[in-house]
C-alpha positions as CSV (number, residue, x, y, z in Angstrom):
1,M,-79.6,-135.5,-49.7
2,T,-79.2,-138.6,-51.9
3,L,-81.1,-139.8,-55.0
4,T,-83.7,-142.5,-54.6
5,E,-82.9,-146.0,-56.1
6,A,-85.7,-145.5,-58.6
7,T,-84.1,-142.3,-59.9
8,R,-80.6,-144.0,-60.0
9,S,-82.1,-146.8,-62.0
10,A,-83.8,-144.4,-64.4
11,A,-80.6,-142.4,-64.8
12,L,-78.9,-145.3,-66.6
13,S,-80.6,-144.1,-69.8
14,V,-79.7,-140.5,-69.6
15,S,-78.6,-138.4,-72.6
16,R,-75.3,-136.5,-72.6
17,P,-74.6,-135.0,-69.2
18,I,-74.7,-131.2,-68.8
19,Y,-72.3,-129.2,-66.6
20,G,-72.5,-125.6,-65.4
21,V,-71.2,-123.2,-62.8
22,I,-73.3,-120.6,-60.9
23,D,-71.5,-117.9,-58.8
24,L,-74.2,-117.3,-56.2
25,D,-72.4,-114.2,-54.8
26,L,-72.4,-112.4,-58.2
27,P,-76.1,-111.6,-58.9
28,G,-77.0,-109.9,-62.1
29,P,-79.9,-107.6,-63.2
30,T,-83.3,-107.8,-61.5
31,I,-85.9,-110.0,-63.1
32,S,-88.9,-107.7,-63.1
33,R,-92.1,-109.3,-61.9
34,H,-93.6,-107.6,-65.0
35,L,-92.0,-110.3,-67.2
36,Y,-94.8,-112.5,-65.8
37,G,-97.6,-110.2,-67.1
38,H,-100.9,-111.1,-68.6
39,F,-103.2,-110.1,-71.4
40,A,-107.0,-109.8,-71.6
41,E,-108.6,-108.8,-74.9
42,H,-112.2,-108.5,-75.9
43,L,-111.8,-111.7,-77.9
44,G,-113.9,-114.9,-77.7
45,N,-114.6,-115.8,-74.1
46,C,-111.7,-114.1,-72.5
47,I,-113.8,-111.2,-71.0
48,Y,-117.4,-112.3,-71.6
49,G,-117.8,-115.8,-70.4
50,G,-114.4,-115.6,-68.8
51,F,-113.5,-112.8,-66.4
52,F,-116.9,-111.3,-66.6
53,A,-120.1,-113.2,-66.0
54,P,-122.7,-110.9,-64.5
55,G,-125.4,-113.5,-64.9
56,A,-123.6,-116.3,-63.1
57,T,-125.4,-117.9,-60.2
58,K,-123.2,-120.8,-59.1
59,V,-119.9,-119.0,-58.8
60,P,-119.1,-116.0,-56.6
61,T,-118.9,-112.7,-58.4
62,R,-118.4,-109.0,-57.6
63,D,-120.0,-106.6,-60.0
64,G,-120.0,-109.4,-62.6
65,I,-116.3,-110.3,-62.1
66,R,-115.7,-114.0,-61.4
67,L,-114.0,-114.2,-58.0
68,D,-112.8,-117.8,-58.6
69,I,-110.7,-116.6,-61.5
70,V,-109.5,-113.7,-59.5
71,E,-108.3,-115.9,-56.6
72,A,-106.6,-118.3,-59.1
73,L,-104.6,-115.5,-60.6
74,K,-103.7,-113.9,-57.3
75,A,-102.1,-117.2,-56.5
76,L,-99.7,-116.4,-59.4
77,D,-98.9,-113.0,-57.9
78,I,-100.1,-111.6,-61.3
79,P,-98.2,-108.3,-61.7
80,N,-100.1,-106.6,-64.5
81,L,-103.0,-107.1,-67.0
82,R,-103.0,-105.7,-70.5
83,W,-106.4,-104.5,-71.9
84,P,-108.5,-103.9,-74.1
85,G,-106.4,-105.5,-76.9
86,G,-104.8,-106.5,-79.1
87,C,-106.4,-105.7,-82.4
88,F,-109.6,-104.8,-80.5
89,A,-107.8,-101.8,-78.9
90,D,-107.6,-99.9,-82.2
91,E,-111.3,-100.0,-82.8
92,Y,-112.3,-99.4,-79.1
93,H,-113.6,-96.0,-78.1
94,W,-113.5,-95.8,-74.3
95,M,-116.4,-93.3,-73.9
96,D,-118.7,-96.1,-75.1
97,G,-117.7,-98.2,-72.1
98,V,-118.5,-95.8,-69.2
99,G,-121.7,-94.7,-67.5
100,P,-124.8,-96.9,-66.8
101,R,-124.4,-100.2,-68.6
102,T,-128.0,-100.0,-70.0
103,N,-127.1,-96.8,-71.7
104,R,-123.9,-97.9,-73.4
105,P,-123.9,-98.2,-77.2
106,T,-123.1,-101.5,-78.9
107,M,-120.4,-102.0,-81.5
108,V,-119.2,-104.8,-83.8
109,N,-116.0,-106.6,-82.9
110,S,-114.9,-106.9,-86.5
111,N,-111.5,-108.5,-85.7
112,W,-112.8,-111.4,-83.6
113,G,-115.8,-113.2,-84.9
114,S,-117.8,-110.2,-86.0
115,V,-119.9,-110.4,-82.8
116,V,-121.8,-107.6,-81.3
117,E,-120.0,-106.0,-78.3
118,D,-122.4,-104.4,-75.7
119,N,-119.6,-102.5,-73.9
120,S,-120.8,-103.7,-70.5
121,F,-117.2,-104.4,-69.6
122,G,-115.4,-101.0,-69.8
123,T,-113.0,-98.8,-67.9
124,H,-114.6,-99.0,-64.4
125,E,-115.0,-102.8,-64.7
126,F,-111.4,-103.3,-65.8
127,M,-110.0,-101.1,-63.1
128,E,-112.1,-102.9,-60.5
129,L,-110.7,-106.2,-61.9
130,C,-107.1,-104.9,-61.5
131,E,-107.8,-103.8,-57.9
132,L,-109.2,-107.2,-57.1
133,L,-106.2,-108.9,-58.6
134,D,-103.8,-106.4,-57.0
135,A,-102.3,-106.1,-60.4
136,E,-101.2,-103.0,-62.3
137,P,-103.3,-102.0,-65.3
138,Y,-101.7,-101.8,-68.7
139,I,-104.0,-99.9,-71.0
140,S,-103.6,-99.9,-74.8
141,A,-104.9,-96.6,-76.4
142,N,-106.6,-96.5,-79.7
143,I,-104.3,-95.1,-82.3
144,G,-105.6,-97.0,-85.4
145,S,-109.1,-95.5,-85.4
146,G,-108.9,-93.1,-82.5
147,T,-107.7,-89.5,-82.0
148,V,-105.0,-87.9,-79.9
149,R,-107.8,-86.0,-78.0
150,E,-109.6,-89.3,-77.2
151,A,-106.5,-90.9,-75.8
152,S,-105.5,-87.8,-73.8
153,E,-109.0,-87.5,-72.3
154,W,-108.9,-91.1,-71.2
155,I,-105.8,-90.5,-69.2
156,E,-107.5,-87.4,-67.7
157,Y,-110.6,-89.4,-66.8
158,L,-108.5,-92.1,-65.1
159,T,-106.0,-90.0,-63.2
160,R,-107.1,-86.4,-62.6
161,E,-108.4,-85.5,-59.2
162,D,-109.7,-81.9,-59.4
163,D,-112.7,-80.3,-61.2
164,S,-111.5,-81.0,-64.8
165,P,-114.2,-82.0,-67.4
166,M,-113.1,-85.7,-67.4
167,A,-112.7,-85.9,-63.6
168,R,-116.3,-84.6,-63.3
169,L,-117.5,-87.2,-65.7
170,R,-115.7,-90.0,-63.8
171,R,-117.4,-88.8,-60.6
172,A,-120.7,-88.7,-62.3
173,N,-120.1,-92.3,-63.3
174,G,-119.5,-93.4,-59.7
175,R,-115.8,-93.1,-59.0
176,D,-114.6,-90.2,-56.9
177,E,-110.9,-90.9,-56.4
178,P,-108.7,-91.1,-59.5
179,W,-106.8,-94.3,-60.3
180,K,-103.1,-94.7,-60.7
181,I,-102.0,-95.7,-64.3
182,R,-98.4,-96.4,-65.1
183,F,-98.4,-98.6,-68.2
184,W,-99.8,-96.9,-71.3
185,G,-99.6,-98.5,-74.7
186,L,-99.5,-96.4,-77.8
187,G,-101.7,-98.6,-80.1
188,N,-101.2,-102.2,-81.1
189,E,-99.6,-103.9,-84.1
190,P,-99.6,-100.6,-86.1
191,W,-98.0,-102.5,-89.0
192,G,-101.1,-104.6,-89.3
193,C,-104.6,-104.5,-87.6
194,G,-103.6,-101.3,-85.8
195,G,-103.5,-99.1,-88.9
196,R,-101.1,-100.6,-91.5
197,F,-98.5,-97.9,-90.8
198,S,-95.0,-97.9,-92.1
199,A,-92.4,-97.8,-89.3
200,E,-91.6,-94.2,-90.2
201,A,-95.2,-93.0,-90.2
202,Y,-96.0,-94.8,-86.9
203,A,-92.9,-93.4,-85.2
204,Q,-94.2,-89.8,-85.7
205,V,-97.7,-90.8,-84.6
206,A,-96.3,-92.5,-81.4
207,R,-94.4,-89.4,-80.5
208,T,-97.5,-87.3,-80.9
209,F,-99.7,-89.5,-78.9
210,G,-97.0,-89.8,-76.3
211,L,-96.7,-86.0,-76.1
212,Y,-100.4,-85.5,-75.5
213,G,-100.5,-88.3,-72.9
214,R,-100.4,-85.8,-70.1
215,E,-99.4,-86.7,-66.6
216,H,-101.9,-85.5,-64.0
217,N,-101.6,-85.1,-60.2
218,G,-98.2,-86.8,-60.1
219,N,-99.3,-89.9,-62.0
220,Q,-96.2,-90.9,-64.0
221,L,-96.8,-92.8,-67.3
222,Y,-94.6,-95.4,-68.8
223,R,-95.4,-95.0,-72.5
224,I,-95.0,-98.1,-74.6
225,A,-94.6,-97.7,-78.3
226,A,-96.1,-100.6,-80.4
227,G,-93.2,-102.3,-82.0
228,A,-92.2,-105.0,-84.4
229,N,-93.7,-108.2,-85.7
230,N,-91.2,-111.0,-84.9
231,D,-87.8,-110.1,-86.3
232,D,-88.5,-106.7,-88.0
233,Y,-85.4,-105.1,-86.5
234,H,-85.9,-102.1,-88.9
235,W,-89.0,-101.2,-87.0
236,T,-87.2,-101.1,-83.7
237,E,-84.3,-99.1,-85.2
238,V,-86.7,-96.5,-86.7
239,L,-88.4,-96.0,-83.3
240,M,-85.0,-95.6,-81.6
241,K,-83.9,-93.1,-84.1
242,S,-87.2,-91.2,-83.7
243,L,-86.2,-90.5,-80.1
244,G,-83.2,-88.7,-81.3
245,Y,-80.5,-91.0,-80.0
246,Q,-77.1,-90.9,-81.6
247,I,-75.6,-94.4,-82.1
248,G,-73.2,-95.4,-79.3
249,S,-73.6,-92.2,-77.3
250,G,-76.8,-92.7,-75.4
251,E,-77.4,-89.0,-75.7
252,V,-80.4,-87.3,-77.3
253,R,-80.1,-84.5,-79.8
254,G,-82.1,-81.3,-79.0
255,E,-85.8,-81.7,-79.3
256,G,-85.6,-85.4,-80.0
257,A,-86.2,-86.6,-76.5
258,G,-89.6,-87.9,-75.3
259,G,-92.6,-89.6,-76.7
260,F,-92.3,-93.1,-75.2
261,D,-90.3,-95.0,-72.6
262,A,-90.3,-98.5,-74.1
263,I,-90.7,-100.4,-77.4
264,S,-92.7,-103.6,-77.7
265,F,-92.7,-106.5,-80.1
266,H,-94.8,-109.6,-80.6
267,Y,-93.8,-113.2,-81.2
268,Y,-96.0,-116.3,-81.3
269,T,-94.8,-119.9,-81.3
270,L,-96.0,-121.5,-84.5
271,Q,-95.0,-125.1,-85.3
272,G,-96.0,-125.0,-88.9
273,G,-96.6,-121.3,-89.9
274,W,-99.8,-119.4,-90.1
275,E,-101.3,-121.7,-92.7
276,A,-100.5,-125.0,-90.9
277,K,-100.7,-124.3,-87.2
278,G,-102.0,-127.8,-86.3
279,L,-104.1,-128.9,-83.3
280,A,-103.3,-128.3,-79.7
281,T,-103.9,-131.9,-78.6
282,E,-103.2,-133.9,-81.7
283,F,-99.6,-133.8,-82.9
284,G,-96.7,-136.1,-83.6
285,L,-93.1,-135.9,-82.5
286,D,-92.1,-133.9,-85.6
287,E,-94.7,-131.3,-84.8
288,Y,-93.7,-131.3,-81.2
289,Y,-90.0,-130.6,-82.0
290,R,-90.9,-127.9,-84.5
291,T,-92.8,-126.2,-81.7
292,V,-89.8,-126.5,-79.3
293,F,-87.6,-125.1,-82.1
294,A,-90.0,-122.1,-82.6
295,A,-90.2,-121.5,-78.9
296,A,-86.4,-121.4,-78.6
297,R,-86.2,-118.7,-81.3
298,I,-87.4,-116.2,-78.7
299,E,-83.7,-116.0,-77.5
300,T,-82.6,-114.9,-81.0
301,L,-85.3,-112.3,-81.2
302,L,-84.6,-110.8,-77.8
303,A,-80.9,-110.6,-78.6
304,G,-81.6,-109.0,-82.0
305,H,-84.0,-106.3,-80.7
306,S,-81.7,-105.7,-77.7
307,A,-78.7,-105.3,-79.9
308,I,-80.4,-102.6,-82.0
309,M,-81.5,-100.7,-78.9
310,D,-78.0,-101.1,-77.3
311,A,-76.4,-99.4,-80.3
312,Y,-78.5,-96.3,-79.6
313,D,-79.1,-96.6,-75.9
314,P,-76.2,-98.3,-74.2
315,E,-77.4,-97.2,-70.8
316,K,-80.7,-99.1,-71.4
317,K,-83.0,-96.2,-70.6
318,I,-85.6,-97.5,-73.1
319,G,-87.3,-100.7,-72.1
320,L,-88.1,-103.7,-74.4
321,V,-91.6,-105.1,-74.0
322,L,-92.8,-108.4,-75.4
323,D,-96.5,-107.8,-74.8
324,E,-97.8,-110.7,-76.8
325,W,-96.3,-114.2,-76.7
326,G,-97.4,-117.8,-76.6
327,T,-98.4,-120.8,-78.7
328,W,-100.9,-120.4,-81.5
329,F,-102.6,-123.5,-82.8
330,D,-105.8,-124.1,-84.7
331,V,-109.0,-123.6,-82.7
332,E,-110.6,-126.6,-81.1
333,P,-113.0,-128.4,-83.5
334,G,-116.5,-127.1,-83.3
335,T,-115.6,-123.8,-81.8
336,N,-115.9,-120.3,-83.4
337,P,-112.8,-119.7,-85.5
338,G,-112.7,-116.1,-84.4
339,F,-112.6,-117.0,-80.7
340,L,-109.1,-118.6,-80.8
341,F,-110.0,-121.2,-78.2
342,Q,-107.3,-123.9,-77.9
343,Q,-106.6,-126.6,-75.3
344,N,-103.4,-126.3,-73.3
345,T,-101.1,-129.3,-72.9
346,L,-97.8,-130.3,-71.4
347,R,-96.3,-129.1,-74.7
348,D,-97.5,-125.6,-73.9
349,A,-95.9,-125.8,-70.4
350,I,-92.5,-126.7,-72.1
351,V,-92.9,-123.7,-74.3
352,A,-93.5,-121.4,-71.3
353,G,-90.5,-122.8,-69.5
354,I,-88.2,-122.1,-72.5
355,H,-89.6,-118.5,-72.8
356,F,-89.1,-117.6,-69.1
357,D,-85.5,-118.8,-69.1
358,A,-84.8,-116.5,-72.1
359,F,-86.6,-113.6,-70.3
360,H,-84.4,-114.0,-67.3
361,R,-81.2,-113.9,-69.4
362,H,-82.4,-110.6,-71.0
363,A,-83.6,-109.0,-67.8
364,D,-81.3,-106.1,-68.2
365,R,-83.3,-104.8,-71.2
366,L,-86.6,-106.7,-71.1
367,A,-89.0,-104.7,-69.0
368,M,-92.3,-106.5,-69.4
369,A,-93.8,-109.6,-71.1
370,N,-97.5,-110.6,-71.5
371,I,-98.8,-114.1,-72.2
372,A,-101.5,-114.2,-74.8
373,Q,-104.0,-114.7,-73.2
374,T,-105.2,-115.1,-69.7
375,V,-108.6,-116.9,-70.0
376,N,-110.0,-119.1,-72.8
377,V,-107.9,-117.7,-75.6
378,L,-104.7,-119.1,-77.1
379,Q,-102.1,-120.2,-74.4
380,A,-104.4,-119.5,-71.5
381,M,-103.9,-119.8,-67.7
382,I,-107.5,-120.7,-67.2
383,L,-110.2,-122.4,-69.2
384,T,-113.9,-122.1,-68.3
385,D,-116.8,-124.3,-69.1
386,G,-119.9,-122.5,-67.8
387,D,-119.5,-122.3,-64.0
388,D,-116.5,-124.7,-64.0
389,M,-112.9,-123.6,-64.2
390,V,-109.7,-125.5,-65.1
391,L,-106.1,-124.5,-64.4
392,T,-103.9,-125.3,-67.4
393,P,-100.3,-126.7,-67.5
394,T,-99.1,-123.2,-68.4
395,Y,-100.7,-121.8,-65.3
396,H,-98.6,-124.2,-63.2
397,V,-95.4,-123.0,-64.9
398,F,-96.3,-119.4,-63.9
399,E,-97.0,-120.5,-60.3
400,M,-93.8,-122.6,-60.0
401,N,-91.7,-119.8,-61.3
402,K,-93.1,-116.9,-59.3
403,G,-90.1,-117.0,-57.0
404,H,-88.2,-115.3,-59.8
405,H,-90.3,-112.1,-59.5
406,D,-88.0,-109.2,-58.7
407,A,-85.2,-111.6,-58.0
408,R,-81.6,-111.0,-59.2
409,A,-80.7,-113.1,-62.2
410,L,-77.8,-115.6,-61.8
411,D,-75.5,-116.3,-64.7
412,I,-75.1,-120.0,-65.5
413,R,-71.8,-120.6,-67.2
414,M,-72.1,-123.8,-69.2
415,V,-69.2,-126.1,-69.9
416,G,-69.7,-126.9,-73.5
417,D,-72.8,-126.4,-75.5
418,L,-76.3,-127.4,-74.4
419,P,-77.5,-130.6,-76.1
420,S,-79.7,-130.6,-79.1
421,I,-81.2,-133.1,-81.5
422,E,-81.5,-133.1,-85.2
423,V,-85.0,-132.9,-86.6
424,G,-85.1,-132.6,-90.3
425,E,-82.6,-129.8,-91.2
426,K,-82.8,-128.2,-87.8
427,R,-81.0,-128.6,-84.5
428,V,-83.5,-128.4,-81.7
429,P,-82.3,-127.5,-78.2
430,I,-83.6,-129.9,-75.6
431,V,-82.6,-128.3,-72.3
432,S,-83.2,-124.9,-71.0
433,L,-82.4,-123.5,-67.6
434,S,-82.1,-120.3,-65.6
435,A,-81.6,-119.2,-61.9
436,S,-82.1,-116.3,-59.6
437,T,-81.5,-115.2,-56.0
438,K,-83.8,-113.3,-53.6
439,Q,-84.1,-113.0,-49.9
440,G,-81.7,-115.8,-48.9
441,R,-82.7,-118.4,-51.4
442,I,-82.0,-119.4,-55.0
443,L,-84.5,-120.7,-57.5
444,I,-83.4,-122.8,-60.4
445,S,-85.7,-123.6,-63.3
446,L,-85.0,-126.4,-65.7
447,T,-86.8,-127.7,-68.8
448,N,-86.1,-131.0,-70.5
449,A,-87.8,-130.8,-73.9
450,H,-86.6,-134.3,-75.0
451,A,-89.6,-136.5,-75.7
452,E,-87.8,-139.7,-74.8
453,E,-84.7,-139.3,-72.7
454,I,-83.8,-138.3,-69.2
455,T,-81.2,-135.5,-69.0
456,E,-78.5,-135.3,-66.3
457,V,-77.6,-131.8,-65.2
458,T,-74.8,-131.0,-62.7
459,L,-74.4,-127.5,-61.4
460,D,-71.4,-126.3,-59.4
461,L,-72.9,-123.8,-56.9
462,R,-70.2,-121.4,-55.6
463,G,-70.1,-118.5,-53.2
464,A,-72.7,-119.4,-50.5
465,H,-73.5,-121.9,-47.8
466,L,-76.4,-124.0,-49.0
467,G,-79.3,-125.6,-47.3
468,S,-81.4,-128.6,-48.5
469,P,-82.9,-128.4,-52.0
470,V,-86.7,-128.7,-52.5
471,G,-87.7,-129.8,-55.9
472,R,-91.0,-129.7,-57.8
473,I,-91.9,-131.2,-61.2
474,L,-94.5,-130.7,-63.8
475,T,-94.9,-133.6,-66.3
476,A,-97.2,-136.3,-67.5
477,A,-97.2,-139.6,-69.3
478,T,-97.8,-138.0,-72.7
479,L,-96.9,-134.8,-74.4
480,N,-100.6,-134.0,-75.2
481,A,-101.8,-134.5,-71.6
482,H,-104.1,-131.7,-70.5
483,N,-106.6,-130.8,-67.8
484,T,-110.3,-130.9,-68.2
485,T,-113.3,-130.5,-65.9
486,A,-113.5,-134.2,-65.6
487,A,-109.7,-134.6,-64.9
488,P,-108.5,-131.2,-63.6
489,T,-105.2,-132.4,-62.3
490,S,-103.9,-134.6,-65.1
491,V,-101.0,-132.1,-65.4
492,A,-100.2,-130.6,-62.0
493,P,-97.0,-130.0,-59.9
494,R,-95.8,-132.6,-57.5
495,A,-92.7,-133.1,-55.3
496,F,-89.5,-134.0,-57.2
497,E,-86.9,-136.4,-55.7
498,G,-84.5,-136.6,-58.6
499,V,-82.1,-134.1,-57.1
500,A,-79.1,-134.3,-54.8
501,L,-76.7,-131.7,-53.4
502,E,-73.3,-132.8,-52.2
503,Q,-70.4,-130.4,-51.4
504,G,-71.8,-127.7,-53.6
505,L,-72.6,-129.9,-56.6
506,L,-76.2,-130.0,-57.5
507,R,-77.1,-133.1,-59.6
508,V,-80.5,-133.2,-61.2
509,Y,-82.0,-136.0,-63.3
510,L,-84.6,-134.4,-65.4
511,P,-87.3,-136.8,-66.6
512,R,-88.3,-136.6,-70.3
513,H,-90.6,-133.7,-71.3
514,S,-90.6,-132.1,-67.8
515,F,-90.4,-128.7,-66.2
516,V,-88.6,-128.7,-62.8
517,T,-87.9,-126.0,-60.2
518,I,-85.4,-126.4,-57.3
519,E,-85.4,-124.0,-54.4
520,I,-82.3,-123.8,-52.1
521,P,-81.8,-121.6,-49.0
522,T,-78.5,-119.8,-49.0
523,E,-76.2,-117.8,-46.8
524,V,-73.6,-115.9,-48.7
């Protein structure tokens, strides 16, 4: 395969070439599909007006669940969905959300807009949504304002099949067979909206809630302790110590074992800090590069939390979970400040590409990650406007990357450092890439974050016979390009011709501000 003349001509203005080597016959850890997880909180129009629209007449629904959204997410092979929060989880009492909808009590959603929540979307509705999506549920229990008994009975309600009190209640509410629940979150952000605990206080509470999270009828829970904010490595270390690990041994002392199986943390990409987040669609180059710099910081955070955990658990028995990540900008003008609705541009797609490459490199420890959030909130996959629905640039990155699900990571050994540019006092990385192998093919993902220059990448692919590469690209004329109901495909994938493979050397000319995937059949 050779490059087109147009690509050759454009390549005359490339930035410094990049070289790397991939040994295709030496695959690394499995990239869990759960690194491509999602998040749906009772926040703004994520649930009500998003997933759940029981009064809709122009779009197909099932028991109030929008089937057009379901089908769009199934095209991503969505692996899991986290619910009911977020901050909302720690003021949510699950018993208020079961039984006949007309009998359910209301509550105030004090975290997000102080709106009245009618609890019409509860446990049964969420579990039906997960079944429609063919996605695993990830439920966050209420630790901040709930009780151990309340959380324990929720598990019984969901998973027990005999004549126990909660199993009888579930049947009375219309569900005979129990569900299977694996992912069970022990609260959310306990250092903040989830209770303002110290790390030490929360560690004990997490172990208690984990202990009373009983396993019924062979249902095995994967308990996730709510972890650090950003780079609070102390929080992670306290949780690891609470399990009884001795540094370097991977062994647990006496009664220390148990309580939880993973530790989470949260990180949002902020270009100007919490007080100067900026707008999603109106930004200059300086703001753009600050966003790229903030996105690339995820590599440092994953490495930092992993290093703490490795010191106590070198066998990597405890998983790391990033169950909230994504961009956070100011809300769109004229919208409710508590609903966190922001547009989604090519800049957001660049951020997503950078994150996924980092996830792949840390697949030996990172067990799950959840974008915040799925519909109409923050860095969403889907935006709705009444009965209309728009797929965002971020959605397309998820779709283009789904070949990495449960694939084996491939190490890319770079010759020299990856290029960066100086913005103010910071060096901003402009190229990100990762690769994986599965079922006789490799998938390479590349992001060129440079706003103005093409980047030439040459990869020496060793250890396999290679077929013809197939490239796809996501880009647009401007960094703030986005999709609307009037122009739903302004940013959408298309075929990419700027790639050539000759005698094992893959040469790629990455256009400015673009995300590219290249799939190549292999025979080792």
